[in-house]
N, C-alpha and C positions, 0 to 999 in steps of 0.2 A: 226617724224611721230608717232612712238610708244609712245615716251614720251608725245607728245601732246594728244594722246588718253587717256593715263593714267591720265594726268592732267584734261582733259575734263571729264573723268569718275569720277575722284575724286571730281570735282566741282559740277557735276550734282546730284549725288546720295548720297554719304556719308555725305556731310556737313550738309544739313538740318536734316537728321536723327540723326547725332551726337548731334546737338543742342537740338533736342527733347529728345534724350537719356539723355543728361545732365540735362535737365529740369525734366525729370522723376526721375533721380537720386536724385536731390535736394528735390523733393517732398517726396520721400520715405526715405531719409537719415536724415531728420531733424524732428523727431517726437515731436514737441513742442505742448503741450496741450494748448487749448484756455483758456484765463483767465475766471474766474468764472462769470464775468459780461458780457462777450460776448456770443452771441448765436450761432456763427459759428466758426469753427477752423481757426487758424491763417494761412494766405496764404503768401507765400514767393515770392518776385519779383526777377527776374534775373537781373544781371548787363546788361547795354545796349550793351557792346561789345559782350556779349554771344549771343545776338539775331542775330548777323551777321553770314552769312554762312561761317564760318571758321572751319578748322579742330580742333577737340577736343582731348586732350591727357588725358587719364584716368589713374590713378595710378593702377599698376598691383596688388598690395597687399591690395587693399581696400576691406574689408569684407562687405558683404551685409547682414545686420541683419534685422530681421522682426521687426514689431512694438512691443513695450512693451504693454502687455495686459491692465494694468491700464490706460495708456494714450489712447489706442484705445477705451476703454470703456467710458472714459470721453468725448472723441470726439463724440462718438455715442450718448451719453446722451445729449450732447449739441445740436446735430443736430436733434434728434428725441424727441418729447415730450413723457413723461411717460404716461402709460395707465391711471393712476389715475388723470392726470392733468385736470383742469377745462376746458381747451380748447377742449379736446377729450371726456370728460365725464361730461356733464352738470348735475347739482345737484338741488334738490328741498328739502328744509328744512334739508339740510346737507346730504341727501341720494341721491345717483346716480339715475337718472331717469330710466335707464335701469333696475336697481334693483327694483324700485317701480313698474315698469310695470309687474314684475313677482310676487312680494310679495302681492300687493293689491288684484289682482284676487285670489291668493291662500288664503288670509285671508277671502275673501267673500265666497269662496267655503267651507272652513272649518266651517265658521259660519252657512251656510245653512245646511251642513251635520250634525252638532251637534244640530241645531235647530230641524231638522227632527228626530234625534235619541231620543231626550228627549220626543217628542210627542209620538213616537212609543213605547218607553220604558214604559211610563205611561199607554198607551192604552192597551198594551199586558197584563199587570197585571189585569187591570179592566176586560178584556174579559174572561180570564180563571178562575179568582177567583170568580167573581160575577155571572157567568153563572149558570143557573138552573141545579141542579144535580152535581155541581162541588164545589170546595172549594180550599183553599190554599194548601191542601194536594196533589193537582195535580202537584205542582211545582217541588218537588224533583224527581218524576217519569218522568216528562216531560224533565227536564234537562239531566237526565241520559240516557233514552231510546229513546228519539226523537231528542233532540237538538244536542247531541254529534254525533250520526251517520250521521245526515244531514250535520253537519259542516265538518266532514271528507269527505263525498261524494262530497260536494261542492268544497272543496279544490282540490280533485283529478280531478274533471271536469275542474277547473280553470287551473291547470297545463297542462292538455291536450289542452285546448284552447290557452294557451300561446305559445304552440309550432307551431300553425298553423295561428294565427292572429297577426297582427301588434299591437303595444301598444295602439294606438288610437282606433282601432277596438275592441280590448279586453275591453277597458274601457266602450264603448257603449254596448257591448254584455253582460257585467255584470250588469250595472246599470239600463238599460231599463227594464229587467224583474222585478226588485224591484219596479220601478215606476208603471209598469202595474199592478202588483199584488195588491199593496196598493189601487190603484184606483178601481180595480175590486172588492176588498173585500168590500169596503164601499158601492158601488152601485149595486153589483150583489150577492156576497156570503152572506153578512150579511142579506139582505132582504129575502133571500131564506133559511135561517138557519133551519126553521122548516121542510122544505122539504128534505134537504140534510143531516141532522143529524139523525143517527140511534137511536132515543130515545128509542123505544120499545125494540130493541136488548140490549141496555145498561141496561135497567131496568131488563131484564131477567138474564143477566150476574151478576148484582149486587145482585139479589135475591139468586142466586145459590152460589156465592162466599162469600157473607157476606159483612158487612159494612167496614171491614178492607181494602177491595180492591176498595174503593171509588175513590182513586186517579188514579190507572191504568185504571179503567173502564171509568172514566171521559175523558181520552184522546180519547177514541173511541167515546164517546157521543158528544163531541164538537170538532171534528177533525179540522174543518175549523178555529176555534179560536186558536187551538194549532199550526196550520200551520202559522197563523199570528204571534204567539209568536216566532216561530223559525225564520221567516223572519225578524222580528224586531231585534232579537238577532244577526242574520247574518249581518244586516245593520251596526251594531257597529263594528263587527270584519272584515268584508269584505270591505265595502265602506270606512270606516275610516282608518283602518290599512293597507289594501292592496292597494286600488285604490288611495286614497288621498296621503298617505305618499309615496307611490311608485312614483307618479307623482311629488310630491314636491322634493323628493330626486333626481329625474331625471333632473330637470331644475334649481336647486339652487346650488351654490357653498358652500364649507365648511364655509367660512367666513360669507356668508349670513345666513346660517343655525344657526350658533352660535349667531347671533345678533337677528334673527327674530323668530326662533322656540319657544323660551320661551314665546313670545307674543301670539303665537297661543294657548298655554295652558291657558293663562289668557282670551283670547277671547272665548275659549270653555266654561268657566264659565259664561261669559256674555251672551252667547247663551242660557245657562241653565236657567238663570234668566228670559230672555224674553220668552222663550218657555214655562216655567212654568206659566207665566202670561197668555199666549195664551190658554193653556190647561184649566186653571181656568175660563177664559172668556167663552169659548165654552161649558164647562161643566155646567155652570150656565144658559145656554139658556133654560133649562127645566122650569125654574120658569116663563118665559114669554109665555109659550105655553098653549094652552087650554087642557081640559081633554080628555083623550083617545089618545093623540098624543105621539108617541114613541120619547121622547126627546133624548134618547141616540143615536138612529139611525140618527137623524139630527145632533147632535154634532159630531158623527163619520164621517158623510159625510163632514162636514165643516173642521175637522182636517185633514182628508185624502186628501181633495182638496188642502190644504196648503202643505202637504207632496209632492203631485204630482207636484204642481207648482214650489216649491223650488227644486225638483229633476230635472225638466226641466231647471231651472236656473243654476243648477250645471253643467249639460251637455253643456248648452250654453256657460258658462264661460270657460269650458274645450276646447270647439271647438274654441272659440275666441283666447285663449292663444296660441293654436297650430297653428292657421291660421295667426294671425297678430303679435304676440309678439315673439314667439320662433323661432329663426333662427337656424335650426339644422346644417347648414353648418358652422356657427361660434361658436357653443357651444363648450366649453372646453371639451376635451376628457380626462378623468381622469382614469388612470389604477389603479384599486384597487386590491390589493392582497387579496385573500380569506383567512379569518382567519383559522388557524389550529384548527378547532373545531371538536374533535373526536365524532363519533357517537357511544356512549356507549350503550351496551345492558343493560337490567334491572339488571342482575347479576353484571356486571361491575360497574354500578351506585351505587348499594348497597354497593359494596366493597369500593368504594371511600368514600361514606358517613360514613362507619364504621371505616375507617382508620384515619379520622381526626376529632378531637373534634371541631375544628373551623368550618368546613363545616357542621357538625351535628347541631351545634347551629344555623347556618344560615338557614339550612333546616327547623329547628323547627319554625323559624319565618314565613317562607313562608307557611308551612302547617297549623300552628295555625291560621293565619289570614283567610285563605280560609275557614276553618271549622267553626270558631267562627262567622264570618259574615253571613254565610249561616244558622247556627242554630238560630240566633236571627231574621234574616230577614223573614224567612218563618213563624215562630211563630207570628211575629208582623203582617204580612199580614193576617193571620187568624183572629186576633183580629180586624184588620182594616175592614174586611168584616162584622164582627159582629156589629161593630159600624156604618158603612156606607154600608148597603146592596144594596142601589140603585147604578147602574153604574155611574150616573151623580154625586152623592155625593162622591163616591169613587174617581172618576176622578178629581173632584174639589180639594179634599184633596191632591191627588198626584201632582197636579199643584202647590199648596202651598209648598209641600215637595221639588219639584225640584227647585223652586225659592230659598228656604232657603238653599238647598245644594249648589247651585251656589254661593250664597253670602258667606257662611261659607268657601267654598273651595278657593274662590278668596282671602278672608282675610287671611286664613292660608298659602296660597302660598306666600303672602307678608311677613308673619311673620316667615316662615320656615327658611329662610337664617339667620335671626336674632337669632333664637333659636339655630341653629347649630353653629353659630359663637360665641355666648356668653356662652352657657351652654355645648356645646360639643355633641359628638355622643351619649353617653349613655343616657342623658336626652331626646334628640330628639327621640331616638328609643323607649324609655319607654312610651312616651305620647300615642301612638296608643293603646297598650294593656291596659294601665291604663284607657283610655276613655271607651274601650269595657268592662272592668271589672266593673267600677262604674255604667255605664248606664245599663249593662246587669243584674247586681244584682238588681238594682231598677226596671227594667222591669219585671223580673221573680218574684220578691217579690210582686209586685202589682197584678200579675196574681194569685199567690198562696195564699197570705195572705191579699188580698184586702178587704174582707168582714168586718173585724173589723174597717177598716178606712173609711167605707161608711158614717157614720154621719159627720166626719170631712170634707170629700170631698164634701158632699152636701152643706155645708156652702159656698164653693167656686163655686158652680154650676157645679160640676163634679161628675162622677161616677168612680168606680175603673177601669171599662173597658176603658172609655175615657182617664183616667190618664195613663193607660198602653199604649194606642195608642200614646199619646203625648211623653211619655218617650221612647217608641220604635222608634218613629220618630227622637227624639234627638239622640238616640244611632246610628241610621243609618247615620244621617247627619254629626255628629262629627267624627264618625269612618271613613267614606269615605273621608271627608276633610282631616283628619289626615293621612290617607293612601296616598292620592295623594301628599300632601305637605311634609310629614316627613318620612313615612314608606318606600316608593319607593326610595327616595334619600339615606336614611340610608342603605337600602338593597344593593344598587349598590355600595355605598362607601365601604362596608365591603369586596368587592372582591379586592379592590385596593392593600392592603398590601401583598396579597398572591403571592407566586412565580408563574412564568408563567405556569408551568405544572399544579399545583393545581388550579390556577385561571381558566384555560380552562376546566379541568376535573371536578372541583367542580361545575361550572356553568352548564356544560352539565348534570351532575348527578341530579342537582336540577331541570333542565328542564324536564328530563325524568321521575323522580319519584315524586318530591314534588309538582310541579305545578298541574299535574292532580289529585294528592291525595288531595291537598288543595281545588281544585275546586269541585271535586265530593265527597270528604270525608263527608262534611256536609250533602249532599243529601242522601248518602248511610246510614248514621247514622239515619236520619229522616225516611227513608224508613223502616229500620229495626224496629224502635220504633213504627211506625204506624201499621205495620203488626203484631207486637207483642202485642201491647196494644189497638188496635182497632181504635184509632184516634189520631190526633195531640194533642188534648186537654188532653187526658189521659196520654200522654207521656211527658207533659210539665215539671213536676218535675224532671224527669230523664234528659231531655235536659238541664235544668238549672244546674244540677250537673255536666254534661259533659262539659258545657261551662266554669264553674268555674275551673275545672281541667285543661282544655286546656289553658286558659288565664294565670293561675299560672305557668304552664310549659313554656309558652311564656315569661313571665317576668323573670323566671329563666334563660332561654336561652339568653335573652338580657343582663342580668347581667354577665353571663359567657362570652358572646361574647365581651362585653365591656372591661372586664379584659384582653382579648387577643388582641382586636383591638387597644386600645389606645397605648400600648407600640409599636406595629408594626407601627402604624400611625406616632408616634414620630420618629421612626427610618427611616421611609420612608421620612418624612419631612426633617430630618437632612441630609439624603443622597441626596435629591434634592437640598438642599442648597449647599452642598459640590460640587455637579456636576455643579451647576450654577456658583459658585465661580471659579471652575477650568476652566470652559468654558470662563469666562471673562478674567482670567489670560492668558489663551492660546491665546485668540483673541488679547489681548494687545501685547503679544510677537510677534505674526504674523504680526501685524500692524507695530510694531517697526522694525522688521527685513525686512519687505517689503519696508518700507520707505527708509531704508539704501540701499537696493539693487537697488531701483529705482533711488536714487540719484547717486550711482556709475555708473549704466548703462547710465543714462542721461549724466553724465560727460564724459564717454568714447565716447558716441555717438556724443556729441558736439565737442570734440577734433578731432574725425575722420572726421566729416563734415567740421570742419575748415581746416583740412589738404587737403581735397578734393577741397575746394574752392580756397585755396592758390595755389595748384598745377595747377588748371585749369586756373588761372590768370597769370602764368609765360609766358614770350615771346615765340613765336613760333619758331621752328627751321627753318633755312634758306635752309636746304637741302631737296629737294623735295622727295627723296626716304625715308628719315626718317619721314617726315611728312606723307607720305603715309602709312608707317608701324604703326605709332601711330593712324592714322584714322581707320586702320583695326582692 
């Protein structure tokens, strides 16, 4: 009875589970990778007699080893398609459609933002320079005492809003005030300019202070135009740098950025060309209007209407991308470690600059560019007003200027890599100051010594003033294109050979001291000259001499930095080659060692599995008790 129960118990429960256990064992003990031509792992079929409900004897000393990682990875790769496969990622023109859905809207946004910026940049100069009771002398005071404080205040407000608003709400909260202001300026503020500008008060102040204070008094006289100037400047720094690039960096991967961000730079210059043509077209509308009609007011309304429409297009694209394209639940979350960028004080920054000749030379480049470009630009705009006193004529010329700048910069960007690769860092870094020196000398020479050349220029239908305007325009066009295509890349390359500590501290010191000094240094020099000599025209000879000294110091710094950079760059290149060679050698050793280990492991696994199969196929014992022990 008892033996019958044991036999019955053994026949009902253990035997099917033993077969299943044996089947499970074989599936996990034979890690045979699928051949490369098959799409699924190799399946193993059991012998027919193992499918019968018979007791199974397991070897007691059979080790249970896990899968080998390379074999498991190969099986998983065979079972699941890779993320980049055509089956899971459809492509158009060789680019994944999911990438195009992000890049194309971003490109359109960037084009519209830069299109607006060119219109605003050209218009702001026309307003403040050609206004009655104002001149180009207003620009240095405007940049220092109005633009800078408002930029700081805006960024403080932006950081406060960023703490309480979502990213999407913050974008709308920042861009809609810009759109509303530019529309209101053209249709409300500009038509009411005579009523809202304190002209009588400005006249009394100028009479009491003297003509040297024409620039500061003009800020009060045409305050709405100055507000437009500041808002146009902020469009470039806030909407482009903060809103657009913040959004682009949020939704693109590093690989996408490497491939498509350079195209945005080329697209910016295409926008510059088209927007320059647009400014030119609307500025020439005055020719088709009757007498007594304010042609500049009509041109201003047309251009600001375009700015408002494109601003709404920008917000519409942003809304559409967030609504229909960006899936926040599937966006890759990339944890980025914050760079160890020390916040140096002014004293600490100066100490870093004085401690390293290399960093001093690099700082000289940054400061010299900022000062020299400001010295020439403001003087050129004063001559531009003298040649084109009408706002429409001034704006039309600025449209041509923007188009030429876009074409020159686009061409120089294409040539920049060739110059760097063929001639090296020293030649590429010398081009920008050389262009500023040659064109600056020609510009100031025409202003100071143009009278003797008047008969010669008359033969070509030009005056010394018009020649100075054209030479100054060439100076600005070529210096800016050289700056974007050569100066900026060379400046960033110069940080590479430095050690990590000096690389971080040197860049922080230049950001603290040199960038503000370069941007405001030229304006401060001009303010001092204007207040000392009474006007910008009277201070022109001294400004020319200062420009010559600064550019020569710039060229000397480039030569000194090249003598230090080139050997360091060669050492860095040799070190990178050695590291790459060492990495390749290490990889080859790991692969060779790994293949040997896999073969040994696979051989031991095969012998063990063969032993298990052989033992499981031996005849069963005729003793019921022994069979029961084995089944347990």
